[in-house]
N, C-alpha and C positions, 0 to 999 in steps of 0.2 A: 585439448579442445573438444574431443569427442566424448569426454566423460559426462556423467549425469550432473545435474545441478546440485545434487546433494554431496558431490565429491568435494574434496578440499581444493582451495585455490590459494593465491597469494594472500597473506595476512598483513603485509606491509607494502608501502610503495617501493621500497628497496627490493623486496623479494619478487615484485611483479616483473622485474626485468630478467629474472632467472627461472622463475617457475614455468614449467612447460604448459600449464593449463591457463595461463593468463589470456584473457580474451583480447584480440587485437584492438578492439575499440577502446578498451581500458588503457592500453599502452598509448593509443592516440590521445586520449583525454589527459593522461598524465603529462605527456610532452607539450601539448598545446597549453595546458594550464600553467605549466612552469616556465616555458620559454616563449609562448605566444605563437601565433599562426606562422610567423616568419621562419620557424624552425623546419617547416615543410621543405623549404628550399635549401637548407644547409647541406653541405657535403657530408656523406656518411661518417667519415673520420671525425669531423667536427661534432656531429651529434653524439657519437659514442664517447668522445672526450668530455662533452658537457654532462652527459649522464653520469660518467665516472666522477666528475667534480662535484656534482649536485647530490647524488645518492650514494657515492662511494661503492659502486658496484660495476661490474662489467655487464654486458648484455649477452645472454646465451644465443647460440646460433639459431635456435628455434624462434626466439623472439626478435632477432634481427630480421629474419624472414618475414615475420608478421609486420614489423615496422616498415620494412621496404615496401611490402604490398600495399599498406595503407597510404604511404606517402605517394605511391604511383596513382592511387585512386584520387587523391587530393589534387595532384598536379597536372594530370592529363586526362583527356577523354577516351583514350584508346582502350582501356580495360572495359569500357562500356560499349565500345563499337567494334573492336576487332577480336575475333574468337581466339586467336593465338595468344593475344595479350591477356585476355580474360582467363584462359587456361592456366597461365603461369602465375598470375595474381591470385587465383583461387588456391593454388598450391601454397603460396606464401602465407595466405591468411590462416592456413592450418599448420604453419610452422615448418612446412616441407620446403626443400631446396629444389627449385625448378631445374630441369635439364632442357636446354634450348635447342638441342639437335634431334629431339624425338617428340612425338605426340604423347601427352600424358593425360588421356581422357579420364574424366572424373565419374564418381558415383552420382546419382541424382541427389542424394543427401548432401554431398559436398557442394554441388551446384546450387541447391536451394539455399543453403546457409550462406554461401558467398554472395548470391544475388541479394539476399536480405541485408548482409553486412555492408555491401557496397552501396545499397540504397540509403543506408543510414549515414554513410560518409558524405555522399552527394546525391542530390535529386536529379542527376543527369539520366535521361532515358536510356534504356538498353536497346541496342539495334536489333533488327530482325536476324542479323548474322549471329549475334549472341544467343538468341532464342533457338535458332536452328542448331547451333552447336550443342546446347543443353538438351534439345529434343533428341539429338543423336545419342547423347549419353543415356537418356531415358530408354531409348530403344535398345541400346547395348545391354541394359540390365533388365529388359523385359517389363518396363513400367509403362502402363497404358495411360494412366491419369496422374498428373502432377498437381498436388495441392498448393495453395497459397502462392509463394513467389514463382512457382513453376507454371502458374496458370497460363501465361501467354504462350507457352510451348505446346499446350494441348491441341490447339487448332492445327499446328504445323504437322503433328504426328497423327492426327485423326484419320487421314486417308489410309494410313498404314495399320492402325490398330482398331479402327472402327469407332465412330462417334457414339454409337449406341452403348458400347462397352464403357467408354469414358463417362457417359451420363449415368450409367448404373453405378459405377464405382464412386463417382462424385456424390450421388445421392446417398449412398451407403455411408460414406465417410462423414458427410455433413449430418447424417442422422445418428452418428455414433455407433453404427453397427459393428459388433465384434465378431470377427470370423470364427467359426466353430470347427471348420475342416471335417465336418461329418458327412460330406457328400451332398448336402442339400442346397448348397449355393456354389455355382460354378465360378463365381467371381471372388471367392475367398482369398485366393493368392494375390490377386490384384488389389483387393481392399487392404490386405496386410502390408503390401509394399507401399501403398499410399499413406497408410497410417504411420509407417516407420519414418517416412520423409517428414511428415508433419511433426512427429515426436522429436526428431532430430533438431528441427528448427526451434521447437519450443524449448528444448534443453539448452540450446545455445543462447537464446534470449534470456532464459532464467539465470543461466550462468553469468551473463553480462550484468543483469540487474543485481545479482548477489554480490559480485565483485565491486560494482559501483557503490553499493551500500556499505560494503566492508572497508573500502579504501578512501571514499570521499565523504561519507555521511558524517556530519558534525565537524569536518575539517575545514 
């Protein structure tokens, strides 16, 4: 999931269920296309059995986690409203297994990607609780300005990092400034952090489009 768009992904619908780099939205599209939207409510055992019968393959643990996460986003509002549910769904979207007895705070990159993917699943608004949680993740990693899907978190952390710093970094990122780390710009580190988040989201979306074209184009 974190590989670049140029990296290999599944080349057949069958391999999509075992390839660790399959985008979770591609798995969602495959299931809904084949079984209809009602499959969202199936018991997991039924879903795995139907996948086995249809594509003659098992589902890897990594992709079971992704499918579980997507199904939760489809069926309930809680990932969009409760930070503790968002945290676990975010893990699942990247193929990771949640641990429900500990806090597993994410990188800003993972948060940004999850917010973007979840917004593509449903247009349900994210609560301020989610944005506060993501803002805390940004502070954990020393990120002052979050681009794109992290935008709503910026006002939350502004009193702690400074609105002026956020504005400078935002302007630099929007103008395509490339940090030189030659000592002439005190914001270079923050600009690079924001660019890395933006690039992470771009790679995920490019990966999604690449896999859709490969698995669905002309089919």
